[in-house]
Structure formats: C-alpha cells, structure tokens
N, C-alpha and C positions, 0 to 999 in steps of 0.2 A: 504493500499499500504506499503510495507517495503522499507527501505532506503538500498540502495547499500552500502555495506562497502567500505571505502576509505582507502588507504594506509596512516597511520598516518604520520604526519609531522616529517622530520628528526630532530635529535637534533640541527643541524645548522640552520634550518627552525624556529624551536621553539624560539632559542636564538634571531633571527633576528626579529621576532614578538614581543618578549618581549622588546628588545631594542628600536624598534620603538614605541611600546606603552608607553614606560616610557621616550621617548626622551624629553628633556628639564626639567625633574623633577631632583630635587636634595634632598638628605636627611637632616636631622637636621643640620649636619655639614657643608652644602653647597656642598657635593660631588655629581657628577653625580649618579643618582639612579642605573643606570646599574652596578656600582660597586658593591652595595650590592646583586643585583641578580646574578651576577658571583660568588660572594663569597659564596653565599647559594648553588648554583648549585655545585659548586666545593666542598664545605663541604658535600653535599649529596654523590656526587662521592666518596670522600674520605673515607667516612663512609660505602661504599659498597652498596650504592644505584643503582638501575637499571635505564634504559633509561627512564622508565615512571616516575619515582621519580625525576630524574634530569630535565626532562621537566616540571613537576609540579613545581620544585623550581625556574626555570626560570619565571614561570607564577604566582608565590604564592601571589604576591600583586597586580595583574592586576585588578582584579574584586574588591578588597577591595578598591584600590584607583582609582576606577571609570575610569581606562585606557582602560579596555575592558569590555564589559557587560557580564552578565550570558548568553544571548541569543547568543552573539558572542562564548563564551566558548561551550556551549551545541552543536552548529553547526559546530565547528572547528574539523579538521581532526586530532584528538587525541584519544587515548584509553579511554574507559569509566573509567578505574582506574585513568589515569591521571586527567581527570576531576574531579572525585571524590575526589581525594587528594586536588587540587586546591580549590574546594568548602569547603573541611574541615576545611582548614587552613585560610579561608576567614572569618574575624571578621564581625560580623553584628551590627549595631547600637544598643546600649543599652544592648547588650548581656551580661550576668554574666560571668566572667572568668571561673568559674566551668562549665557551659554549653559548652562554647567554647572548654575547655580542654576535656570534654567528647566526643564531636564530633571528635576531633582530634584522641583521643584514639580508638574510635569505627571505624575509617576508615582505612583499611589496607594499609600501606605505608606511611600515613601522619605524623605519629610521627617523622620519620627520617628527613622529610622536615622541620618540625617545630623545631626539635633539631638543625638542621644546621642554621636555621633562628635566633634562640635565640642565638646560639654561636657567630654569626657575629655581632647581635645587642648589645651583652654584651661585645664586644672585648674591653678590656681597652683602647687600642690605639684609637679606634673610640670615646669612651666615653670622653676620656681626653680633646678633644676640645670644649666640652660643657660647660655651665656654671654649677657651683656646684649643683644648685638646680634641673636642668634638669638631671644632671648625676646621682644624688641620686634618683630622682624618677625613673627614667628608670631602673636602677639597682635593685631596689626593685620590680618593675613591672616584669621584667625578671625573678628574683630569685622566685617570687611567682608563675609564670607560669611554671617554670621548676619544682617546688614542685608539682603543681597540676597535671603535666604530668608524674611524677615519675622518672624525670631525676635527677641523683645524682650530687653533686657538683663536679666541675673538669671536665665536658663535658661527663662523662659517662652515661650509661643508664641502668636502670633496664631492664632484658630481657622482652620483650613484644610481638615482632613481628619479623618475619624473616627480614633479612637485604638484601634481593635480593638473586642471586643465591648462594652466599657464605654462606647462613644462618646467625644466629644471629651474631653476633659479634658487628628588623628594627629600626634603629635609626632614 
C-alpha cells in the first residue's frame, strides 16, 4: 500500500512545531533555545537557502536534542529533502566529527544549514557570555568542524552545492 502524498507543512507551521518542541529549553547562556533556531533559519534564508532548507534549519536540533523523535520526523508532512537534511545534521552519540562532516557533505542542502548553525554558534557576542574555558572549547570545536566541512574562515564557503534557485553563491 502506498502512502498518499500530503502537502508539506508551511514555513509558519514548521516554525510553530519547532518552537513548541523546544519550549522551555535554553542554550548554554540561558537564552531561550528558539532564538538559536530563528537565527539559524534566518541565516539559511540570508545565504540563499530555499524553503526546504529553512524548514530543516528550524528543526535542525529537534531530533538530536530528543525534542522530536526520528519516527515523528519520518511521519511528518515534510519533503523527503527536508527530512534528509535534518537527519544529516543530527549528531549521533559517539560519532567521530569526520563521519558527521562526511554525512553533511553527502546530503544535498545540508551544508548550508550547518554553515548557518555554526555561524550562530560561533558568534562572538553569544560566546562572550560564557566562561573562558567553555568559550575556548567551543571556539576550537566550531573551527574544527568548519575546516572538516571546507568552510573558509570569515563565514564564506568553498563552492560545493547549489544554494537554492539563485545557484551557488549551537551554543
């Protein structure tokens, strides 16, 4: 029996699901987690991402943070591409950074979402409120991941994948 295709959730519906899933969660600085989700979604939009990538940006930490299950994601009214991006950027326990980066690079559309995530996570204003040891650890972690993904310092990216219709271009 084949499943009847459903209309994907609208951008506003995806945002509402993500905000509800992360309700009450805060980042390491004590800020509402939804601020990070919004910043990543906006970062994807500014970088030329399409609606599927923006939807994935809103949901990028939901499975990793056990806010939504993989079963929920698989059954959700989302495009296969959005689901694949969310799964690609979801870290698995004990997973080596190289394997994680390889999966992100191998999944069309995922690099842009991860780039926006890293950019917000590494924002000096966000990091400044953390203690020095945490700030140093996270700065090194994000720099290493950017290197593994081929993202150049300063927020640019080595060309790897289309950026939506226009073409290339977590604390």
